[in-house]
C-alpha positions, 0 to 999 in steps of 0.5 A: 560758614560755607554757605555764607562765602558762597552766598557772598561770592555770588552776590559779589559777582551778581552785583561786580557790573554795576561798579565796573560801570560805576567804573567806566563812567565816574573814574574813567569818564568823570561823569556821574551818571545817575541813570544807574538805578532805573538802568539796573531795572529796566535790565532785570525788567527786560530779562524778566519778560523774556525768560517768561518768553522762554528766552532765558539765554537771550534776556542776558544780552537783550537787558544789556542793550536795553539799558545801553538804550537808556545810556544814550538817553542820558548821553544825548540830554547831556551833549546835544541839549546841555544838560548838566551831566547828574540832571541828564541821569537823574532825568533819564532815571526818573522816565525809567521809573515809568518805562520799568513799569510798562515792560514789566505790566506790574510793579513785580514780575515772578520767574519761580516757574520759568527757565533761567540760565541758572535752572538751565546750568543745574540741569546741565549739572554745570558746577554741582551746588556751585552752579548759580557762582559759576555761571555768575562768575564766567559771565562777569570775568568775560565782562572784566576781560572785554572792558579791558580789552575794549579800554585798550582799543582807539576808541577806547583810549579816546574815552579814556582820554575825553575823561581826563581832557575834553578840550585837547581830545577836541583838538585832536579832531576826537568827536567828544560827544561820540566818545561820551556816548559810547561810554555811557552806553557801555556803562549802562550795558554792563548795570543792565547785565547786573539787573538781569542777572539778578532778575534771574537769580531771585527769579523775580523782577521788582521795580523798586529793587534799583534804589541805592544801586548807585551808592553801593557801586561807589563803595565797591569802587571806593574799597577796590581803588583803597585796597588794590590801588591804581596801576594797569587797567587790568588791575584796576578792573580786578580791583573793582571785582575784588571790591564789590566780593569784599563789600558784600563779605562785610555785608554777610558779617554783618548777617552773621552777627545777627544785626536786625534786618531792620537796621541793615540799610543803617550797616550798608550806609556805615559801610559806604560812609567808611569806604568813601572817607577811607582814602581821606582817613588814610592821608590823614593817618599819614600826616600824623604819622610823618608829623610824629617823626618829625616832632620826634627828631626834633626833640632828639636834635635837643 
């Protein structure tokens, strides 16, 4: 049981940056960024190459910068060339498949005998048997704190305002093209961080590892916003983190129930569907409760 908890926590923290990226692009900027799948693989590919070159620590920011560059391309297509946001992400994502193959030199890159941030932590005796969770949690919590601080700056507030009303921002002499570009670069940098960590955690990078990441991140985002609710930026960011962890616990519970491996995609689809429809179901339940009370009150009057 303890092993399952540890694994779920590790996975929750590993993939939390993708949910944070979607929080920034989808919830804050109101942009459906489809670059996520390719940016995740790009972060892992660059991280793998850096680890094989003997630079596991440098691999983390390198993966983030590479993914941020992908976000810049998406923003350029959207803001300068007039490509709709969804199509801009799809176009970038398609191109990233070939880019990722070029970076890795093949469809898969093994890190089995290479140093990583996790092997460095293990050799240093950090965290004992929980060293992977400690390293991952520290990195993700630092990113959460940095995101909260960033969104509280003048630039961060401009990004938030752009998502609320781009015309108002433009009328206030703020360039929405710049704020959208910065927002998408930061969002994809967080996605690249997740890809870089996952590649070092799994000791390999695979060109197909990013398939469906945007949907799973959306599930984590919706779970967090449904259970934690909206409020201060700190609460919202922590809610996204909690949603990622909760999703992984649900996934681990399905594995614990001996669900066949061939059915895990179906389980993921069910979890995602329930998470996304949860707000509508909750509103329907609240409406039915009010309706029942109103009918009961009318009967009482008679």
